[in-house]
C-alpha positions in Angstrom: -12.6 19.2 -5.1 -13.8 15.7 -5.0 -11.0 13.0 -4.2 -11.0 9.9 -6.2 -10.0 7.3 -3.2 -9.3 4.5 -5.5 -6.6 6.3 -6.9 -5.2 7.4 -3.6 -5.4 3.7 -2.4 -3.7 2.9 -5.6 -0.9 5.2 -4.9 -0.5 4.4 -1.2 -0.4 0.7 -2.3 2.5 1.6 -4.6 4.5 3.8 -1.9 4.1 0.7 0.6 6.8 -0.9 -1.8 9.2 1.7 -0.8 9.2 1.0 2.8 9.4 -2.8 2.7 11.7 -4.7 5.1 11.6 -8.0 6.4 10.2 -9.6 3.4 6.8 -8.1 2.9 6.4 -5.6 5.9 6.1 -2.1 5.3 5.8 1.1 7.6 2.2 2.4 8.0 2.8 6.2 7.9 0.0 6.8 5.3 -3.3 8.0 5.7 -5.5 5.8 8.0 -8.4 5.7 6.0 -6.5 4.5 2.8 -4.7 1.7 4.9 -8.3 0.7 6.1 -9.4 0.5 2.7 -6.5 -1.5 1.4 -6.9 -3.8 4.6 -10.8 -4.4 3.6 -9.3 -5.4 0.2 -7.0 -7.8 1.4 -3.9 -6.3 0.3 -2.5 -5.5 3.9 -2.8 -6.7 7.5 -5.0 -4.8 9.8 -3.3 -1.3 10.5 -5.4 -0.9 13.7 -2.6 -2.5 15.8 0.1 -1.5 17.9 2.7 -2.7 15.3 4.5 0.2 13.5 4.2 -1.7 10.2 1.7 -3.7 8.1 2.3 -7.1 6.2 1.3 -6.9 2.7 -0.2 -10.4 1.3 1.3 -12.0 -1.7 -1.7 -10.3 -3.7 -1.0 -7.0 -2.0 2.8 -7.4 -3.2 2.4 -8.3 -6.5 -0.2 -5.5 -6.8 1.9 -3.0 -5.1 4.7 -3.6 -7.5 2.5 -3.4 -10.5 1.2 -0.1 -9.3 4.5 1.5 -8.6 5.7 0.6 -12.2 2.6 2.0 -13.6 2.2 4.9 -11.7 5.8 6.0 -11.0 8.0 4.0 -13.4 10.5 5.5 -16.0 10.1 4.2 -19.3 13.2 5.9 -20.5 
């Protein structure tokens, strides 16, 4: 099966919102390749550090909330 990494990245970014703390920090407990791609897009800080969390940029935070609503929101 071929994996659509763009869709994976969208889901990971959306799910990072669920672990937000200290404003815009999120635990980095997701696939490392997906986190690296999100970093390259400018949505999160570099995940390859000793920190246990990443910082979402303003653009990343906005996009994450948008994706959370689109992918997992309940219209009812």
